[in-house]
SEBAMAR-154811 format. One record per residue (C-alpha): residue number from 1; residue in three letters; x negated, z, y. Coordinates in pm, whole numbers, plus 32768, in hexadecimal, padded with zeros to 4 digits. Each point is the difference from the previous one (the first is absolute). Example, Ala and Ser with C-alpha at 12.3 -4.5 7.8 and 13.67 -1.06 7.14 Angstrom:
+-----+--------+------+------+------+
! num ! residu !    x !    z !    y !
+-----+--------+------+------+------+
!   1 !    ala ! 7B32 ! 830C ! 7E3E !
!   2 !    ser ! 7F77 ! 7FBE ! 8158 !
+-----+--------+------+------+------+
//
This chain:
+-----+--------+------+------+------+
! num ! residu !    x !    z !    y !
+-----+--------+------+------+------+
!   1 !    met ! 7FF1 ! 7FEA ! 7FFE !
!   2 !    arg ! 7F42 ! 7F99 ! 813A !
!   3 !    thr ! 803F ! 80A2 ! 8151 !
!   4 !    leu ! 8067 ! 7F31 ! 8119 !
!   5 !    pro ! 802F ! 8060 ! 8157 !
!   6 !    leu ! 814D ! 7FC6 ! 80C1 !
!   7 !    ser ! 7F38 ! 7F0D ! 8108 !
!   8 !    glu ! 7FC3 ! 7F21 ! 7EF0 !
!   9 !    thr ! 8147 ! 7FD6 ! 7F38 !
!  10 !    thr ! 806F ! 7EFB ! 80FA !
!  11 !    ala ! 7F15 ! 7F02 ! 7F1F !
!  12 !    leu ! 80E9 ! 8050 ! 7ECA !
!  13 !    pro ! 8155 ! 7F49 ! 7FC1 !
!  14 !    phe ! 8114 ! 80F2 ! 807F !
!  15 !    trp ! 806A ! 8078 ! 7EA4 !
!  16 !    arg ! 7EBB ! 80C6 ! 7FF2 !
!  17 !    arg ! 7FF5 ! 8083 ! 812E !
!  18 !    pro ! 8075 ! 8169 ! 803B !
!  19 !    ile ! 8129 ! 7FA4 ! 8092 !
!  20 !    gly ! 8041 ! 7F1F ! 7EB4 !
!  21 !    leu ! 7FC4 ! 813E ! 7F30 !
!  22 !    leu ! 80CF ! 80D0 ! 80E3 !
!  23 !    val ! 8115 ! 7F03 ! 7FC2 !
!  24 !    leu ! 7FD2 ! 8014 ! 7E77 !
!  25 !    met ! 801B ! 8178 ! 7FEE !
!  26 !    ala ! 811D ! 7FEE ! 80EB !
!  27 !    ile ! 80A6 ! 7F0C ! 7EE1 !
!  28 !    ala ! 7F5F ! 80D3 ! 7EDE !
!  29 !    met ! 805B ! 817C ! 8040 !
!  30 !    pro ! 8182 ! 7FCA ! 8035 !
!  31 !    ile ! 8040 ! 7F46 ! 7EB3 !
!  32 !    ala ! 7FBC ! 811B ! 7F5C !
!  33 !    phe ! 804A ! 8127 ! 80DC !
!  34 !    ser ! 8159 ! 7F59 ! 8083 !
!  35 !    thr ! 805F ! 7FA6 ! 7EA5 !
!  36 !    trp ! 7FC5 ! 815F ! 7FA3 !
!  37 !    ser ! 80CD ! 807B ! 812E !
!  38 !    ala ! 811D ! 7F2A ! 7FCF !
!  39 !    leu ! 8046 ! 806C ! 7E90 !
!  40 !    leu ! 7FAE ! 8178 ! 8000 !
!  41 !    asn ! 8149 ! 808E ! 8072 !
!  42 !    asn ! 80B3 ! 7F3B ! 7F02 !
!  43 !    phe ! 7EEA ! 8029 ! 7EE0 !
!  44 !    val ! 7FEC ! 8180 ! 8045 !
!  45 !    ile ! 816B ! 803F ! 7FED !
!  46 !    glu ! 8043 ! 7F15 ! 7EC5 !
!  47 !    ala ! 7EB5 ! 8080 ! 7F5A !
!  48 !    ala ! 7FE6 ! 8160 ! 8065 !
!  49 !    ala ! 8130 ! 8072 ! 8083 !
!  50 !    phe ! 7F71 ! 805F ! 8158 !
!  51 !    asp ! 80DE ! 80BC ! 810B !
!  52 !    gly ! 7F80 ! 8046 ! 8169 !
!  53 !    ser ! 7F17 ! 80F5 ! 7F9A !
!  54 !    asp ! 7F3E ! 7F64 ! 7F2B !
!  55 !    ile ! 8001 ! 7EAE ! 80B8 !
!  56 !    gly ! 7F63 ! 80EE ! 8118 !
!  57 !    trp ! 7F24 ! 808C ! 7F0A !
!  58 !    leu ! 7F78 ! 7EA2 ! 7F9D !
!  59 !    his ! 7FBE ! 7F87 ! 8182 !
!  60 !    thr ! 7F29 ! 8162 ! 801C !
!  61 !    val ! 7F22 ! 7F95 ! 7EF1 !
!  62 !    arg ! 7FF5 ! 7EB9 ! 805B !
!  63 !    glu ! 7F8F ! 807E ! 8188 !
!  64 !    ile ! 7EEA ! 80DF ! 7F57 !
!  65 !    pro ! 7EDF ! 7EDA ! 8009 !
!  66 !    gly ! 8083 ! 7FCB ! 816D !
!  67 !    phe ! 7F85 ! 8150 ! 8040 !
!  68 !    leu ! 7EBD ! 7FE5 ! 7F69 !
!  69 !    ala ! 7FCD ! 7EB6 ! 80B3 !
!  70 !    val ! 7EDA ! 809D ! 80CF !
!  71 !    gly ! 7F55 ! 7FDD ! 7EAC !
!  72 !    val ! 7FC1 ! 7E9F ! 8056 !
!  73 !    ile ! 7EE4 ! 8078 ! 80E5 !
!  74 !    ala ! 7F54 ! 8092 ! 7EE7 !
!  75 !    ile ! 8021 ! 7EBC ! 7F3A !
!  76 !    ile ! 7F83 ! 7F0B ! 80FF !
!  77 !    met ! 7EB4 ! 80D6 ! 7FFD !
!  78 !    phe ! 7FA0 ! 7F58 ! 7EC1 !
!  79 !    val ! 80E8 ! 7EC0 ! 7FEB !
!  80 !    arg ! 8070 ! 7F01 ! 8107 !
!  81 !    glu ! 8181 ! 803F ! 808C !
!  82 !    gln ! 8023 ! 7E78 ! 7FA8 !
!  83 !    val ! 7FB6 ! 8031 ! 7E98 !
!  84 !    leu ! 80AC ! 815F ! 7FFD !
!  85 !    gly ! 8142 ! 7F49 ! 8091 !
!  86 !    met ! 7FEE ! 7F03 ! 7EDA !
!  87 !    val ! 7FE9 ! 80F6 ! 7EE9 !
!  88 !    ala ! 8115 ! 80E3 ! 8087 !
!  89 !    leu ! 80D4 ! 7EBA ! 800E !
!  90 !    ile ! 7FB8 ! 7FC9 ! 7E99 !
!  91 !    met ! 8053 ! 8163 ! 7FD1 !
!  92 !    leu ! 814E ! 7FF2 ! 8097 !
!  93 !    gly ! 8035 ! 7EA9 ! 7F31 !
!  94 !    val ! 7FB0 ! 80BD ! 7EA6 !
!  95 !    ala ! 80CC ! 812D ! 805D !
!  96 !    thr ! 812D ! 7F44 ! 8040 !
!  97 !    ala ! 7FE0 ! 7F15 ! 7EF3 !
!  98 !    leu ! 8016 ! 813E ! 7EEE !
!  99 !    thr ! 812E ! 80A4 ! 80E2 !
! 100 !    ala ! 8108 ! 7FBD ! 7F02 !
! 101 !    gln ! 7F27 ! 804E ! 7EC4 !
! 102 !    phe ! 802E ! 819E ! 8038 !
! 103 !    pro ! 818D ! 801D ! 8055 !
! 104 !    ser ! 7FFF ! 8166 ! 802D !
! 105 !    ile ! 7FB6 ! 80E3 ! 813B !
! 106 !    gly ! 7EC6 ! 8054 ! 7F93 !
! 107 !    gly ! 7F84 ! 7E91 ! 7FB2 !
! 108 !    ile ! 8093 ! 7F96 ! 8135 !
! 109 !    leu ! 7F6C ! 80FC ! 80D7 !
! 110 !    thr ! 7EA5 ! 7FCA ! 7F5C !
! 111 !    leu ! 801A ! 7E88 ! 8057 !
! 112 !    thr ! 8090 ! 805D ! 815C !
! 113 !    met ! 7EDA ! 80A7 ! 8031 !
! 114 !    leu ! 7EDC ! 7F12 ! 7F69 !
! 115 !    ser ! 80C0 ! 7EC8 ! 80CC !
! 116 !    ser ! 7FFE ! 80EF ! 8144 !
! 117 !    ile ! 7E8D ! 8020 ! 8005 !
! 118 !    gly ! 7FCE ! 7E8A ! 7FDB !
! 119 !    phe ! 812E ! 7FC2 ! 8130 !
! 120 !    his ! 7F74 ! 810D ! 80E8 !
! 121 !    tyr ! 7E9A ! 7FA4 ! 7FE9 !
! 122 !    tyr ! 8014 ! 7EA2 ! 8016 !
! 123 !    glu ! 80F7 ! 803C ! 812E !
! 124 !    thr ! 7EE5 ! 80E3 ! 80B6 !
! 125 !    val ! 7EFB ! 7EDC ! 7FB9 !
! 126 !    asn ! 80EE ! 7F17 ! 807E !
! 127 !    gln ! 8058 ! 8098 ! 812B !
! 128 !    ser ! 7EB6 ! 8029 ! 8029 !
! 129 !    leu ! 7F73 ! 7E9A ! 7FEE !
! 130 !    gln ! 811B ! 7F86 ! 80B4 !
! 131 !    leu ! 7F88 ! 80C4 ! 8141 !
! 132 !    gln ! 7E8D ! 7F95 ! 7FB4 !
! 133 !    trp ! 802C ! 7E7F ! 7FA9 !
! 134 !    ile ! 8133 ! 7FCC ! 8113 !
! 135 !    glu ! 7F84 ! 7FBA ! 8164 !
! 136 !    lys ! 80BB ! 8109 ! 80D3 !
! 137 !    ala ! 80C0 ! 7EFB ! 80E2 !
! 138 !    lys ! 8072 ! 7F3B ! 7EB2 !
! 139 !    ala ! 804A ! 8133 ! 7F56 !
! 140 !    pro ! 818E ! 804F ! 802D !
! 141 !    gln ! 804A ! 7E95 ! 7FEC !
! 142 !    thr ! 7F01 ! 7FEE ! 7EA5 !
! 143 !    ile ! 808A ! 8125 ! 7F73 !
! 144 !    gly ! 8179 ! 7F8D ! 8029 !
! 145 !    trp ! 7FA4 ! 7ED6 ! 7F55 !
! 146 !    leu ! 7F73 ! 80D4 ! 7EDC !
! 147 !    met ! 812D ! 80B9 ! 7FAF !
! 148 !    ala ! 80D4 ! 7EAA ! 801E !
! 149 !    thr ! 7F14 ! 7F9C ! 7EFA !
! 150 !    gly ! 8052 ! 8127 ! 7F2E !
! 151 !    ser ! 815C ! 7FE0 ! 8028 !
! 152 !    ala ! 800D ! 7E86 ! 7FB0 !
! 153 !    ala ! 7F4C ! 8067 ! 7EAC !
! 154 !    thr ! 8104 ! 8105 ! 7F98 !
! 155 !    leu ! 8105 ! 7F10 ! 808E !
! 156 !    val ! 7FA4 ! 7F1B ! 7EEA !
! 157 !    val ! 7FCC ! 8113 ! 7ED3 !
! 158 !    tyr ! 8172 ! 8093 ! 807E !
! 159 !    ile ! 80AE ! 7EB2 ! 7FF4 !
! 160 !    ile ! 7F77 ! 7FE7 ! 7E93 !
! 161 !    ile ! 8086 ! 815E ! 7FB9 !
! 162 !    met ! 8154 ! 7FB3 ! 809B !
! 163 !    phe ! 8036 ! 7EC5 ! 7F6D !
! 164 !    thr ! 7F86 ! 803D ! 7E8C !
! 165 !    trp ! 8034 ! 818C ! 7FC4 !
! 166 !    asp ! 8167 ! 7FDD ! 7F86 !
! 167 !    arg ! 7FF3 ! 7E8B ! 7F97 !
! 168 !    met ! 7EBD ! 8017 ! 7F1F !
! 169 !    gly ! 8043 ! 8191 ! 7F92 !
! 170 !    leu ! 7EB3 ! 805B ! 80A1 !
! 171 !    ser ! 7F6B ! 8149 ! 7F96 !
! 172 !    tyr ! 7F6E ! 80FB ! 80FC !
! 173 !    asn ! 7EBD ! 7FE7 ! 7F0E !
! 174 !    leu ! 8002 ! 7E90 ! 8016 !
! 175 !    val ! 800F ! 8002 ! 8197 !
! 176 !    tyr ! 7F02 ! 8113 ! 8028 !
! 177 !    met ! 7F12 ! 7F64 ! 7F1F !
! 178 !    val ! 7FF3 ! 7ED0 ! 808C !
! 179 !    ser ! 7FEE ! 8054 ! 8187 !
! 180 !    gly ! 7EF3 ! 8102 ! 7FB9 !
! 181 !    ser ! 7F18 ! 7F0E ! 7F2A !
! 182 !    ile ! 8041 ! 7F01 ! 8127 !
! 183 !    thr ! 7F90 ! 80EE ! 80FE !
! 184 !    ala ! 7ECB ! 8062 ! 7F15 !
! 185 !    ile ! 7F9F ! 7EC7 ! 7FD1 !
! 186 !    ile ! 8009 ! 7F86 ! 8178 !
! 187 !    ala ! 7F2D ! 810E ! 8079 !
! 188 !    phe ! 7EFC ! 7FB6 ! 7EC2 !
! 189 !    val ! 7FDC ! 7EB6 ! 8081 !
! 190 !    ala ! 7FC2 ! 8074 ! 816C !
! 191 !    leu ! 7F1A ! 80F5 ! 7F7B !
! 192 !    val ! 7F1D ! 7EDA ! 7F76 !
! 193 !    ala ! 803A ! 7EE2 ! 80C8 !
! 194 !    tyr ! 7FB6 ! 808C ! 8160 !
! 195 !    pro ! 7EC5 ! 8064 ! 809A !
! 196 !    gln ! 7FD4 ! 815C ! 808E !
! 197 !    phe ! 8046 ! 7FF8 ! 818C !
! 198 !    glu ! 7F3C ! 80D8 ! 80EF !
! 199 !    ala ! 8095 ! 807C ! 812B !
! 200 !    pro ! 7F28 ! 8015 ! 8147 !
! 201 !    asn ! 804B ! 8179 ! 8018 !
! 202 !    pro ! 7F95 ! 80D4 ! 7EEC !
! 203 !    gln ! 80DE ! 80F9 ! 7F9F !
! 204 !    ile ! 7FF7 ! 8189 ! 7FFF !
! 205 !    lys ! 7FED ! 8076 ! 7E7B !
! 206 !    arg ! 8079 ! 8171 ! 8045 !
! 207 !    met ! 8138 ! 8096 ! 8051 !
! 208 !    ile ! 8049 ! 8001 ! 819C !
! 209 !    leu ! 8109 ! 80C7 ! 80BD !
! 210 !    arg ! 7FCB ! 7FB2 ! 8170 !
! 211 !    glu ! 80EA ! 80AF ! 8104 !
! 212 !    arg ! 803C ! 7EAB ! 80D5 !
! 213 !    tyr ! 80B4 ! 7F8B ! 7ED0 !
! 214 !    trp ! 8109 ! 812F ! 7FFC !
! 215 !    leu ! 8100 ! 7F2D ! 8079 !
! 216 !    tyr ! 7FC6 ! 7EDF ! 7F02 !
! 217 !    tyr ! 7FEF ! 8109 ! 7EC7 !
! 218 !    ala ! 8156 ! 80AD ! 8079 !
! 219 !    leu ! 8095 ! 7E8C ! 8009 !
! 220 !    gln ! 7F72 ! 7FF4 ! 7E96 !
! 221 !    phe ! 8098 ! 814E ! 7F98 !
! 222 !    met ! 816C ! 7FAD ! 807E !
! 223 !    ser ! 8003 ! 7EA1 ! 7F7E !
! 224 !    gly ! 7FAB ! 807A ! 7EAB !
! 225 !    ala ! 811A ! 80F2 ! 7FE9 !
! 226 !    arg ! 80E5 ! 7F36 ! 8083 !
! 227 !    arg ! 7FD3 ! 7EC8 ! 7F2B !
! 228 !    gln ! 800E ! 80D7 ! 7EC3 !
! 229 !    ile ! 8170 ! 8058 ! 806B !
! 230 !    phe ! 802E ! 7E84 ! 7FFB !
! 231 !    val ! 7F42 ! 7F94 ! 7ED7 !
! 232 !    val ! 8083 ! 8122 ! 7F14 !
! 233 !    phe ! 8173 ! 8039 ! 805E !
! 234 !    ala ! 8060 ! 7EA9 ! 80A9 !
! 235 !    gly ! 7FE0 ! 7F2E ! 7ED0 !
! 236 !    phe ! 807B ! 8124 ! 7F27 !
! 237 !    met ! 8141 ! 800C ! 80D0 !
! 238 !    met ! 805E ! 7EB0 ! 7FD6 !
! 239 !    val ! 7FED ! 801C ! 7E70 !
! 240 !    glu ! 8092 ! 8196 ! 7FC3 !
! 241 !    arg ! 810E ! 7FA7 ! 810E !
! 242 !    phe ! 805C ! 7EA1 ! 8002 !
! 243 !    gly ! 7FB5 ! 7FA7 ! 7EAA !
! 244 !    phe ! 7F01 ! 7ED5 ! 8066 !
! 245 !    ala ! 7F98 ! 7F56 ! 7EC0 !
! 246 !    val ! 7E86 ! 7F79 ! 7FCE !
! 247 !    his ! 804E ! 7E9D ! 807B !
! 248 !    glu ! 80C3 ! 809A ! 812D !
! 249 !    ile ! 7EF8 ! 80E6 ! 807B !
! 250 !    thr ! 7F0B ! 7ECC ! 7FD9 !
! 251 !    gln ! 80FF ! 7F3E ! 80C5 !
! 252 !    leu ! 7FEC ! 8104 ! 80F9 !
! 253 !    tyr ! 7E84 ! 7FE7 ! 7FFF !
! 254 !    leu ! 7FE6 ! 7E85 ! 8020 !
! 255 !    ile ! 80E1 ! 802F ! 8153 !
! 256 !    asn ! 7EEC ! 8105 ! 8073 !
! 257 !    leu ! 7EE8 ! 7F13 ! 7F9D !
! 258 !    val ! 808D ! 7EB5 ! 80B7 !
! 259 !    ala ! 804C ! 80EB ! 8134 !
! 260 !    asn ! 7E94 ! 806A ! 7FFB !
! 261 !    ile ! 7F69 ! 7E9B ! 7FB1 !
! 262 !    ile ! 80C8 ! 7F98 ! 8135 !
! 263 !    phe ! 7FB0 ! 8151 ! 80E2 !
! 264 !    ala ! 7EBA ! 805D ! 7FB9 !
! 265 !    pro ! 7F3D ! 7F01 ! 80C6 !
! 266 !    leu ! 80D0 ! 8042 ! 810D !
! 267 !    met ! 7FDF ! 8162 ! 8001 !
! 268 !    gly ! 7EA1 ! 7FBF ! 8010 !
! 269 !    arg ! 8034 ! 7F0F ! 8132 !
! 270 !    val ! 80D3 ! 8130 ! 8079 !
! 271 !    val ! 7EFC ! 8106 ! 7FE2 !
! 272 !    thr ! 7EF4 ! 7EFF ! 80B9 !
! 273 !    leu ! 810B ! 7FA6 ! 812B !
! 274 !    phe ! 8079 ! 8163 ! 8015 !
! 275 !    gly ! 7F11 ! 80F4 ! 7F83 !
! 276 !    glu ! 7FE9 ! 8101 ! 7F0E !
! 277 !    arg ! 80D6 ! 8111 ! 80D2 !
! 278 !    lys ! 8121 ! 7F3B ! 801B !
! 279 !    ala ! 8007 ! 7F7F ! 7EC0 !
! 280 !    leu ! 7FF4 ! 813F ! 7F56 !
! 281 !    leu ! 8106 ! 80B6 ! 80FA !
! 282 !    phe ! 80F7 ! 7EDC ! 7F8A !
! 283 !    glu ! 7F9D ! 8038 ! 7E8C !
! 284 !    tyr ! 8046 ! 817E ! 8029 !
! 285 !    ala ! 812B ! 7FDA ! 80C4 !
! 286 !    gly ! 8081 ! 7F0A ! 7F17 !
! 287 !    leu ! 7FA4 ! 80DD ! 7EC4 !
! 288 !    val ! 80CD ! 812B ! 80A4 !
! 289 !    ser ! 8129 ! 7F32 ! 8002 !
! 290 !    val ! 7FE4 ! 7FA4 ! 7EAC !
! 291 !    phe ! 7FC7 ! 814C ! 7F4B !
! 292 !    leu ! 810D ! 8077 ! 80C1 !
! 293 !    ala ! 80F0 ! 7EED ! 7F8F !
! 294 !    tyr ! 7F86 ! 8032 ! 7EA4 !
! 295 !    gly ! 8079 ! 8186 ! 8026 !
! 296 !    gly ! 8169 ! 7F86 ! 8050 !
! 297 !    leu ! 800F ! 7F32 ! 7EC2 !
! 298 !    tyr ! 8022 ! 8125 ! 7F50 !
! 299 !    tyr ! 809A ! 80ED ! 8112 !
! 300 !    phe ! 810C ! 7F18 ! 806B !
! 301 !    gly ! 8007 ! 7F32 ! 7EA7 !
! 302 !    trp ! 7FC2 ! 7EBA ! 809A !
! 303 !    gly ! 7FBC ! 7EB8 ! 7F14 !
! 304 !    val ! 7F21 ! 7F25 ! 7F53 !
! 305 !    val ! 7FE0 ! 7EFE ! 80FC !
! 306 !    leu ! 7F88 ! 80E1 ! 810B !
! 307 !    ala ! 7F05 ! 8097 ! 7F07 !
! 308 !    val ! 7F84 ! 7EB0 ! 7FC7 !
! 309 !    val ! 7FD9 ! 7FBE ! 8171 !
! 310 !    leu ! 7F5E ! 813D ! 803C !
! 311 !    tyr ! 7F19 ! 7FB2 ! 7EF5 !
! 312 !    ile ! 7F8A ! 7EB0 ! 8099 !
! 313 !    leu ! 7FCB ! 80A9 ! 8157 !
! 314 !    asp ! 7F62 ! 80FB ! 7F7D !
! 315 !    his ! 7F0F ! 7F1E ! 7F45 !
! 316 !    met ! 7FC8 ! 7F33 ! 813D !
! 317 !    phe ! 7FA4 ! 810E ! 8107 !
! 318 !    phe ! 7EEB ! 8060 ! 7F0B !
! 319 !    ala ! 7F62 ! 7EAF ! 8017 !
! 320 !    leu ! 7F85 ! 8094 ! 815D !
! 321 !    ala ! 7F2F ! 810D ! 7F5B !
! 322 !    leu ! 7EE6 ! 7EEA ! 802C !
! 323 !    ala ! 7FEE ! 8095 ! 8180 !
! 324 !    leu ! 7F61 ! 813B ! 7F77 !
! 325 !    lys ! 7EF8 ! 7F34 ! 7F59 !
! 326 !    thr ! 7F95 ! 7F58 ! 8130 !
! 327 !    tyr ! 8032 ! 8122 ! 80CF !
! 328 !    phe ! 7EDD ! 80AD ! 7F37 !
! 329 !    gln ! 7F56 ! 7EAE ! 8021 !
! 330 !    lys ! 7FEC ! 801C ! 814F !
! 331 !    ile ! 7F8A ! 8157 ! 803A !
! 332 !    ala ! 7F12 ! 8015 ! 7EE1 !
! 333 !    asp ! 7E6F ! 7FE1 ! 8006 !
! 334 !    pro ! 7FBD ! 7EEA ! 7F04 !
! 335 !    gly ! 7F4B ! 80C5 ! 7EFF !
! 336 !    asp ! 8117 ! 80FA ! 7FE9 !
! 337 !    ile ! 8105 ! 7F12 ! 7F6A !
! 338 !    ala ! 7FC4 ! 801E ! 7E80 !
! 339 !    pro ! 7FC1 ! 81A3 ! 800A !
! 340 !    thr ! 814F ! 8024 ! 80D6 !
! 341 !    ala ! 80C5 ! 7F0D ! 7F35 !
! 342 !    ala ! 7FD6 ! 80EC ! 7EFC !
! 343 !    val ! 803D ! 814B ! 80A7 !
! 344 !    ala ! 8115 ! 7F33 ! 80C0 !
! 345 !    phe ! 80A3 ! 7FCF ! 7EC4 !
! 346 !    thr ! 7FE8 ! 815C ! 7F73 !
! 347 !    ile ! 80A5 ! 8091 ! 8143 !
! 348 !    asn ! 810E ! 7EF4 ! 7FA8 !
! 349 !    his ! 802E ! 809F ! 7E93 !
! 350 !    ile ! 7FF8 ! 8156 ! 8056 !
! 351 !    ala ! 816F ! 8036 ! 802E !
! 352 !    ala ! 8057 ! 7F0B ! 7EF3 !
! 353 !    val ! 7F61 ! 80F2 ! 7EFD !
! 354 !    phe ! 8107 ! 80E3 ! 803D !
! 355 !    leu ! 8112 ! 7F6A ! 80A6 !
! 356 !    pro ! 8099 ! 7F14 ! 7EFC !
! 357 !    ala ! 7FFE ! 8112 ! 7EE9 !
! 358 !    gly ! 80C6 ! 8110 ! 8115 !
! 359 !    leu ! 80CB ! 7EFF ! 8086 !
! 360 !    gly ! 805D ! 7FA9 ! 7EAB !
! 361 !    tyr ! 80A8 ! 8152 ! 7FD9 !
! 362 !    leu ! 80B1 ! 7FDF ! 814C !
! 363 !    trp ! 8085 ! 7EB8 ! 7F92 !
! 364 !    leu ! 80C8 ! 80A4 ! 7EE7 !
! 365 !    thr ! 80C4 ! 80EA ! 80D9 !
! 366 !    ser ! 8007 ! 7F11 ! 816D !
! 367 !    pro ! 7F75 ! 7EB2 ! 7FFC !
! 368 !    ala ! 8074 ! 7FC6 ! 816D !
! 369 !    ser ! 7EFC ! 8134 ! 805D !
! 370 !    val ! 7EE6 ! 7F1F ! 7F80 !
! 371 !    phe ! 8034 ! 7EE3 ! 80E9 !
! 372 !    val ! 8057 ! 80EE ! 812B !
! 373 !    leu ! 7EB2 ! 80A8 ! 7FB5 !
! 374 !    ala ! 7F6D ! 7E9D ! 7FE2 !
! 375 !    ala ! 808A ! 7F96 ! 818B !
! 376 !    ala ! 7F6C ! 8155 ! 8071 !
! 377 !    met ! 7EAA ! 7F78 ! 7F9E !
! 378 !    ala ! 802B ! 7EC5 ! 80A5 !
! 379 !    ala ! 8067 ! 80A6 ! 8118 !
! 380 !    thr ! 7EAB ! 80C7 ! 8003 !
! 381 !    ser ! 7F52 ! 7ED1 ! 7FD1 !
! 382 !    phe ! 80B1 ! 7F5C ! 812C !
! 383 !    ala ! 7F73 ! 8110 ! 80EA !
! 384 !    leu ! 7EC1 ! 7FDE ! 7F80 !
! 385 !    ala ! 7FE6 ! 7E93 ! 8044 !
! 386 !    met ! 804F ! 804C ! 816F !
! 387 !    leu ! 7EC4 ! 8061 ! 8006 !
! 388 !    ile ! 7F54 ! 7EAC ! 7FB1 !
! 389 !    pro ! 7F74 ! 7F5F ! 8138 !
! 390 !    arg ! 8070 ! 7EC7 ! 8054 !
! 391 !    his ! 7E74 ! 7F6A ! 7FC4 !
! 392 !    pro ! 7F69 ! 80F6 ! 7F11 !
! 393 !    glu ! 7E70 ! 8001 ! 7FD3 !
! 394 !    pro ! 7EDA ! 80D9 ! 7FC0 !
! 395 !    gly ! 803C ! 8117 ! 80DF !
! 396 !    arg ! 8154 ! 7FBF ! 805B !
! 397 !    glu ! 80AE ! 805D ! 7E91 !
! 398 !    thr ! 8134 ! 80A8 ! 80B7 !
! 399 !    ile ! 80A7 ! 7FF5 ! 8174 !
! 400 !    phe ! 7F4C ! 8147 ! 804F !
! 401 !    ser ! 7E94 ! 7F4F ! 7F95 !
! 402 !    arg ! 7F13 ! 7F63 ! 8101 !
! 403 !    pro ! 7EED ! 7F0C ! 7F9D !
! 404 !    val ! 7ED3 ! 806C ! 7FF2 !
! 405 !    pro ! 7F12 ! 7F9D ! 8139 !
! 406 !    lys ! 7F11 ! 7EF1 ! 7FA1 !
! 407 !    pro ! 7E84 ! 8055 ! 804D !
! 408 !    ala ! 7F69 ! 7F87 ! 8126 !
! 409 !    glu ! 7F30 ! 7ED5 ! 7FD2 !
+-----+--------+------+------+------+
//
């Protein structure tokens, strides 16, 4: 595996450049992970009779590796980030392929843990490589296009599931096996076919916590806590309360994917035009409304049509989260990106370790209260986003800070 500086990659064909690898990674990861997510609620209910408490514990187990993502810093002392990302992606694919081989609560939790290690370590490295390899001026739109690419790949998978699940009598085992294997094969090809790209700024290979990043850390914490409620309980609600079957859940995901393909690049453009502050304020205000309406589904008995609309809006608002990445890129020292990506993933998953299990018990008595709590979290994120300056930069991370004066020449 030869090392190639980023400045020399323009001579390569497009598919072998860093952006080509990022595109390939954006295609590979969702094939396994999104398929696992789409089938999960139906699979665990049918195979292991999960209730709200069980699904909460499953997602708590799933988030433990995210909490331990800071371990990436120790690994990259000996392994290049690019290699670690591909190995983690292979692990995600293999674990997904084996998911239905162990249809018991113990087997499901074990395979969930293994696939989650692959997913979270891959995502930590992927975020770091994106911010190192993509120019700041192009980052919002490029990341938006990468999100759209991943959604397009997943769209193809979901269309296949939707049109073949009933007609061909597909099994959970077959679908998990095929999707996981495809991801693992793509990752292996990427591991051996690409040179090792060398960013111009060497990364610090130790854990760092910088006081001036405190707002980014706080927003990451609230994002992780809030997102868990959507990931764990919004889809579970569609199956438990409204009786959605596999193909119906897949249809709902298809709508989200099409919306993401269309709007993710536009979201990147919005961030470029209006800045991270306004983009995040719009996201968090929208999420407050959506989560309160989710609560109303239970409290007032609103119907399935509104539930579907809210689910789609919820997913679209989350697409603006790319603004949090570019906010950090603008305020960070170039050498801080890799270690801070690992630290941020850990902070993002602090609440994720205990929140799903705890709220699983609350779900058994008051599902509406779970979504009201999510609305409160989104409101807290809105208040924090008010502190982001219009033009963030090193030394001006919040509206209260001022740039450090440049030394006299």
